[in-house]
KEDREN-599651 format. One record per residue: residue in one letter; x, y, z of N, C-alpha, C, O in turn. Coordinates in steps of 0.05 Angstrom, whole numbers, plus 5000, padded with zeros to 4 digits. Example, Ala and Ser with C-alpha at 12.3 -4.5 7.8 and 13.67 -1.06 7.14 Angstrom:
2
A526448865156524649105156526449345156528549345169S525749555142527349795143525850015157526850235161
end
This chain:
58
M501649765000500050005000501750255000501250444986D503950255016505750485017507050524990507450754981R507850304977509150324951507250444930508050614914A504750364931502750474912502450774916502250924897K502350844941502051124948504451284939504151504928A506851184943509251314934509451334904510251544894Q508551134890508551134861506651354850507251494831K504351364863502351564855503451844859503052024843K504751884882505952144888508152214869508352444860A509852024862511952064843510852134815511952304801A508752004807507552054781506352334780506552474759A505252424802504052694803506352904802505953114789A508552844814510753034814511953054786512753264777K512052834771513152834744511252974725512153094705A508652974730506753094713506853394713505953524694K507853514735507953804737510153904717512453814718P509354094700511454204683513254394699512254554715K515754364694517654534709517854804695517454824670E518355004710518555274699521155304685523355254696S521055394661523555424645525055674654523955844668A527555694647529155914655528156174643528356384655T527056164618526156414606523656514620523456754624T521856344628519456444641520156544669518956734679L522156414682523056504708524256784705523756954722Q525856824685527157084681525057294675525157524685Q523057224659520857414652519357494677518557724681R518857294694517357354719518957534737517857714750R521557484739523257654755523257944745523158134761E523457974718523458244707520758384712520758624718K518558234709515958344714515658434743514558644749D516558264762516458334790518158574797517358744812A520558594785522358814789521059074779521259284792A519759064756518459294745516159394763515859624767A514659204773512459264791513559404817512359594827L515759294827516859414851517959694846517659874863R519159734823520060004816517760204814517960434823E515560114802513160294800512160364827511460584833K512060164844511060204871512760404887511760574901Q515460374884517260544897517060834886517161024902K516760854860516461124848513961264858514061504865K511761114860509261234870509561314899508561534907K510961154915511361224943513061474946512561634964E515061494929516861734930515261984923515662194935Q513461964903511862184894509962274916509562514921E508762084930506962144952508562274975507462464987A510962184980512562295002513362584994513362765011A514062634969514762894960512363084962512763314970A510062994955507663154957506963224986506263454992A507363035003506763085031508863275043508163445060A511363255035513463425046513163705036513863895050S512063745012511764015001509164145011508464365001G507764015029505364135040502964085022501064245021G503063875006500863814988498363725001496263694988G498463685027496063605042495463315036496963175021G493363215047492562945043494362735055494262505048G496162825072497962635085496562455105494662545118K497462215107496262025126497462085154499762155157K495762055174496662085201495961845217496561835241
end
């Protein structure tokens, strides 16, 4: 019974497609771009608050 369970688990692991290096690289680039956008927006909000733009969170 344990062997059958292990075989089933191994078959399921083999069935999963592995992520290729290109898709991994694309995902990293996409994530980095999103983080840069988020940082840019945060800096703009901080600059607006520092210049007395109002609407600052308290």
